MARROMAR-110026 format. One record per residue (C-alpha): y, z, x negated. Coordinates in steps of 0.001 Angstrom, whole numbers, plus 524288, in hexadecimal, padded with zeros to 5 digits. Layout:
REM residues N
YZX ...
***
This chain:
REM residues 456
2201AC976F8E0D8 222FDC8B548E8E6 21E93C7E258E3B2 22B01C785E8E963 233B7C74618DDF1 2407BC7BCD8DCB4 24C0AC73AD8D841 25A22C772B8D568 266B1C6FCC8D7E1 272B9C737E8D020 27DFDC6CBF8D6DE 28A0AC6DAF8DF5D 28A7AC70638EDD3 28F37C65D18F734 2954AC6C039033B 292D0C5F4390A8A 28430C60BE9087A 2824CC531590304 280D6C54E38F459 27F32C5F4D8E9F9 27731C6B7F8EC5A 275D8C68428FAC3 26FFEC5AC68F81D 26706C60488EDA0 2616DC6B248F60A 25EFAC61BB90150 25825C58778F7F3 24F9FC632C8F22E 24BA2C68258FF90 24852C5A909048C 23FF8C57A68F8A0 23859C64508F997 23D6EC6C228EE11 2447DC792F8EE7D 252C3C773F8EB32 25B2CC81808E4A6 2693CC802E8E04F 273E6C84928D737 28127C80A88DC9A 28AE3C7C6F8D23A 2969EC78EF8DAAC 29ACAC79AC8E8BF 2A17CC6D978EDF5 2A9B1C6B8F8FA0C 2A3EAC5E608FD21 2A0BCC556D90876 29C86C475890A6E 2AA1AC42979068F 2AAEBC494F8F964 2ACC3C55AE8F172 2B889C5DBA8F550 2B74FC68E58EB92 2ADEBC6F218E1DF 2AB98C7D3A8DE10 2A2FEC7F628D213 29AB3C8B968D1E9 29BF7C94518C5FD 29204C90888BB78 28B93C9DF98BB9F 288C4C9C908CA36 28252C8F658C7C3 27A5DC957E8BCD8 27612CA0CE8C57D 271B3C97848D03E 26937C8FBC8C6E2 26339C9BEE8C0F6 260F1CA23F8CE37 258B5C96A68D262 251A2C945F8C57F 24E53CA2C28C343 24732CA3658D045 2418AC95D58D28D 239EDC8C0C8CA8A 2445DC81A38C8F0 240FBC76728BFD6 249AFC6B898C4D5 25828C6C708C7CC 2626BC629C8CBAB 270D1C631F8C854 27BA7C5CF68D026 289FBC60518D045 28D82C67918C3AE 29C2EC66208C411 2A0ADC6CB98B78D 29CFBC6E3B8A948 29AE3C7CD68AB65 29151C7A728B685 289D9C70368AEB8 28905C79AF8A342 28346C84B88AB77 279B7C7BCF8B2A3 27506C763C8A5AA 2731DC83ED8A043 26B60C88BE8AC0E 26332C7C578AD03 25F1EC7E1F89EDD 25C50C8CB489FFF 25441C8ADD8AC6E 24CDEC7F0E8A757 25114C76488B287 24DA4C67D88B2E3 25A55C61A38B756 25D5CC55E58BFC0 26BE4C53BF8BDB4 27404C4C848C7A0 280C2C4B078BFF4 2896DC4BF58CBEB 29732C476F8C906 29CA0C438F8D655 29957C45688E4A5 2947BC39B98EC6A 29F0DC3C538F67A 2A980C3D908EBF8 2AE22C48028E26B 2AB7AC4B7A8D424 2A0FBC55D78D1F4 2A0ADC563E8C30E 2AC66C58F18BA80 2AE9AC4F0D8AFB9 2AE2EC59728A50B 2A089C5D758A962 29A27C50458A6CA 298F9C52F589828 2922FC5FF589AB3 28923C59718A482 284F6C4F8689A38 283BDC595188F23 27E13C653D89607 276F4C61698A276 27172C53C88A059 26990C57C289447 2628BC61E889CD6 25FBAC58488A7B2 252B7C52328AB18 258EBC485D8B45C 266C4C43F88B75A 26A4EC3BAA8C339 277DEC35C28C17F 27D2CC2B068CA46 28377C1F878C369 290EFC25FA8C2F3 28B93C32978BD4F 28336C2AC48B3E5 28F3EC23448AF5E 29668C300B8ACB2 28AE5C35BF8A524 2873DC297189D8F 293BEC218889C52 28CBCC15978A1E8 29309C0E398AD23 28758C0BE58B600 28736BFF198BD86 278CABFBA08BCB7 26B47C017E8BB00 26BCDBFDDE8AC91 27878C05938AB49 271D6C111B8B1E4 266D3C10568A7F1 27060C108289C9E 27781C1C298A264 26AB7C23788A4B0 266DFC220489655 273F7C273A891D6 27324C32F289B01 26552C35D889679 26A74C378D88896 26F6AC44EC88CDE 2613DC497288DC3 25E55C46B089C1A 2501BC435189EC9 252BFC3A5E8AA60 25F16C33728AEDB 25FA4C2D9B8BC7F 26B7FC253F8BF42 26C18C242E8CDF6 2704FC172C8D38D 27675C1AC48E068 28371C15598DB84 27D56C098F8D4C7 271F3C01E08DA95 26A46C0D758E016 26097C0D078D4B3 25E22C198A8CCFB 25BB5C18B38BE59 25263C23058B8DC 25245C24A78AA19 2480DC2D388A38B 24D01C2FE8895D8 2401DC34A789008 2396FC279D892B5 245C7C1F488927A 2416FC1A3489FCA 2499AC14D38AAE9 2456DC145F8B925 24E0BC0D9C8C315 24C26C12628D0FA 251A4C08548DA71 25886C0C648E6CE 260A3C07008F1DA 26D76C0A6A8F827 26BF3C10EE90550 274ADC1408910BD 277CFC2272911C3 27F3FC2DCA90BEE 27E53C301B8FD3F 2859FC3CFB8FB77 27C63C45CD8F3D4 27355C3ACA8EF9B 274B4C3DE68E120 27213C4C648E331 26681C49328EBE8 260EFC3FC68E1D9 26176C49878D6B4 25C5DC548E8DF4B 250ECC4C568E405 24D51C48868D618 24D6AC57048D2B9 24481C59ED8DE2D 23AE8C4F248DACD 23A86C52E28CC61 237C9C61008D035 22BF8C5BEF8D7B2 22682C553C8CBA5 22A72C471B8CDB3 22DA8C3EA28C1F9 23BDBC3B0F8BFF4 23A23C2D138C4CC 2328AC31BC8D0B2 23CFFC3BF38D373 247DAC31DB8D1FA 2412DC28538DB40 23E71C32D68E560 24C46C381E8E425 2521CC2A9A8E633 249DEC28A08F262 24DBFC36138F75C 25C3CC33638F581 25B0EC262C8FC3A 254BCC2C979080E 25F47C370D907E3 269EEC2CB290819 26395C254B91359 26235C321D91ADD 2704FC36559188A 2787EC3ADA923F7 28731C3933924FE 28C8FC470592591 29AA9C455C92140 2A55BC3B5D91F49 2A1DFC37E29113E 295C3C346890975 289A5C387091104 28016C41B790A53 27203C3DF4907B6 26812C443C910AE 25CF4C49A990889 254C6C4E4C913EB 256E8C424C91C76 24A29C3B25919B7 24277C47DC91A33 24802C4AFC9278A 2451CC3D3492C39 236F4C3E8F927FD 23633C4BC292EB3 23BFFC45E193B0D 23214C3ADE93ABB 226E2C447A93965 22C17C4D129445B 22E55C415094D1F 220DDC3B9794A96 21A37C48B394CC8 221F0C4AF79594A 21E6CC3D8595EA3 20FF4C3F3795B7A 21015C4C6596255 216F1C465B96E16 20CF1C3B6D96F4F 20205C458596F22 20900C4DA197989 20969C41999823A 1FB34C3D61980FC 1F665C4B5A982E4 1FC1DC4AC49909F 1F314C430899987 1FD8BC41BC9A3F4 20620C3A6199A57 1FD81C2E7599C02 203B8C2C2B9A960 21116C2A5D9A2F0 20CF2C2021998F6 21327C12E899B87 20B3AC066399C93 2106AC023798F40 20CB8C0F5A989AF 21519C1AB0985AF 21B5CC1E9C978DC 22257C2A9397407 22B9BC29F096887 234A6C32A4960AB 23EF3C2F4A95689 242E2C369594A4D 2507CC3CD894B70 25770C3185944BD 24F26C26BA94ADF 255CAC197C94B61 24A82C0FB094B17 23D16C0ED19518B 236A2C12CB944B0 23D5FC201394613 23666C22B2952F1 22857C27A4953EC 21FD5C22AE95F0E 211FCC1ECC962A4 20E91C11CA95C49 205ADC0D9F9677E 20B5EC1551972ED 20504C1F5597BD2 1FC49C18CB985E6 1F429C1CB3991A9 1E570C1AA9990A1 1DE3DC1D9399D6B 1E9A1C260B9A165 1E99EC2DFC994D5 1F4BFC2CDB98AD9 1F121C287F97D15 1F926C267C970B1 1F676C187096CA5 1FBCDC185595ED8 20246C2122954E8 20F18C286E9554C 21773C228394A8D 22555C1E9994782 22847C116994D7A 21C6AC12FD95653 22491C10A89627D 22EC5C06259641E 231C4C06F7972A4 23325C15C5973D7 23913C16D396637 2446BC0E5296AA2 24669C175397636 24738C22DF96D03 250CAC1C06963E6 2597BC182E96F47 259B3C263297455 25C76C2BD4966DB 268BDC23A4965A9 26E64C2BD0970CC 267F1C38E196D9F 260F6C3A6D9606F 259BBC465B965B1 25252C3DEC96F8E 24802C38E796630 23C0FC364696EAB 237B5C2E8B97A8D 22BCEC2A2498244 229C1C1F1698BF6 2228CC2216998BD 21DA6C1A849A481 22852C18A09AE9A 22669C205C9BB0C 22FCAC254D9C566 22765C31639C60E 22972C33E89B78F 23819C321D9B939 2380AC3C0B9C45F 230B8C45B19BBD6 23A8CC439E9B0DC 245D7C46279BA18 23F3EC52829BF14 23DC1C56E99B0E6 24C73C557E9AF2A 24B73C4A1B9A5A3 25727C40FD9A4F9 25441C32ED9A8C7 25A8FC25B79A66D 255FFC17AC9A775 258D4C09769A46C 255B8BFC819AAF3 24EB6BF2609A2D1 25543BE7BB9AAC7 26207BEB979A40A 25C40BEA6C9967C 263BDBE0BF98DE6 25C8EBD62C98688 2581BBD8289789F 2588DBE7009787C 24E2ABF16C976D1 24AC2BF6BE98440 2498FC047897F1F 2562CC04459774D 25DCDBFEA198290 256F0C05C498DB1 25790C1355987D0 26595C115F98367 26989C0C7B990E7 262DFC17EE997C3 2694AC21E998ECE 276D0C1BF99900A 2758EC1BC899ECD 26F50C29289A042 27C53C303D9A15B 28ACDC2D849A19A 28EA6C369699692 292BDC31769894F 2878BC38F4982ED 27B43C31E198718 26F37C3A4E988B0 261A6C34A198727 25A76C365299439 24D04C3C9F9942C 247C3C310699BDA 24B62C229E99B2A 243F1C19359A3EA 243E5C0B4F9A8CF 23C86C05009B409 23839BF94D9AC02 239A6BEAE49AE7F 231F4BDE449AE56 226E7BE0819A4BC 22CBDBED7F9A09D 22639BFA4C9A442 22F27C04DF9A9BE 23013C10929A0C4 2348CC1EA999F93 23933C23E299282 23A1DC324998F54 242C5C36EA98417 2433AC43B497C97 2469FC4A8D96FE8 238E6C496B96A4C 22C20C429496D1F 225C0C4F959708E 230ECC5298979F2 22EF0C456D9808E 22024C472F98101 22106C54A798743 22A52C4F97991C0 22142C440D99410 2158FC4D1C995D5 21D56C552D99F8F 220C4C48D99A727 2128FC44629A6D8 20D94C516E9ABEE 21797C51989B6EB 2142DC43789B9FF 205C3C46E09BB80 20877C534E9C319 21131C4C3C9CCD7 208B8C44E99D67F 21360C3DB49DE00 212B6C2EE19DE7D 2188FC278D9D2EE 21CEAC1A619D7E0 21D57C152C9C9F6 20F61C18A29C662 
***
C-alpha cells in the first residue's frame, strides 16, 4: 500500500472551480496527499455568487463515503458544504461508522455571495456533527452563529471558541480573515489558546476557507500537531491568495498551486540557464564573440517582473587566452544588464524569456541576416537622460522594428556604441538553451567564414 495519506472531502461542488470540492482536491494534490471526495450538492456558481443548488440524495452521499472508505485507508476527512439537516445526519452517521477524524468547515455562505446552509440545519450541525469533530474552522460570522458571541476582537474569538468546544470538539480554530487576520486556536483538552498572527494580502479570497480546512486536514494526515498544521495551513492560504489569478468578474479564487508552479519555474529556469552557459563555454569558437566587457546569458521565469526573477551568471562569461570561461555562478539576480534586456522584451512578448550580449561585428550581423534572424537597432545618441539603457534601447528597437500594432521582439537588437560605450549585439530567444544554440551556430559560421571583418 502507498505511504501517501488518503484524505476525504465531503462537500459541495463549485462549478466556477474556486471553492468546495474543486478547491479541496487542488489543495490535497498540491500538499502531496491523495484526495478523494463525496459530493453533497452541486451548485451553479461563479465568481459573482451562487445561482442555484441541487442537493444529492442522502443515500448517494452515503454510498460515496462508503465506496472510498471500504477500499482505502482513510483516517482524516474534511467537511464543507452540508446544506440540509438530512445531509448533516447522513454524514454524521457515516463518519461515525467509518471512524473518520473530522475537520469541519461549517460553511454557511459563499465568499462571492449566497447562502449554503439552511437555517433549520444549524441545530443539527451543532447537535450531531460537532460532537464527532476533531477540529472545526469557523470564520467570525460562522462562529457567531454557532456560539452566540458577536466577535469584534481576539478576546471575543476566544470566548466563542470555548463555547463551541462545549459541544465536544477537540480543537476550535476561529479564523480571522474578517477580523484582524489573526487565527485563534483553542485546544479544549488542555484549555490552551494559541494566536497565530497574519496579515491582509492583495489577491482573490474565493475558496480561502475551504483551502484552509483542506490544508489542515492534509497536514494532520501527515502527522503534524494541530498548532503546526494551523500555522502551515495559514501560510499556505496566504501564498494561495498572493498567487490568485483574476478569472471572472467577481471575487477571484485562491490559487493553491501558484507558489508550487513558481518554484518549479525557478528550478526549470535556473537549470536551463546553467545548461546554456555550459553549451557556450564548450564551444571554443564562442570566445571570438565575447565582448570586451564580457558576456552574459540570462533567462526569466514566466512571470518575471524584476531582476531577481531572472537567472544569469553572477560574474559574466569572459575570454581567457581566447578560451571562454564562466567567471561566477548562475543564480537569480546574477545579471543586471542582460536581465533588464529580458524584462523589456517580455513586456512585449512573455514567451521571449532569454537573451545574451555579444561583441559587435558587421560580420556577425551578416551571418545573422543569412540565418534569417530579424534585426533591429537603436542609437545611443538618442537615449534620454536618467533612463536605463537596456530598458530604453530594447523598447525603442522593438517599437521601431515593424509598423504593425502588434510589436514583435526581433531576434537581434544592436547598437554601434558611443563615447566610452562599447557597441553591442543582443540575441533574444524563448529559452537560454535556445539562445546558446543559436550563438554557437553563429560562432561556428563566424570561424568558418574567412572573409575580412572590418570590425575585428
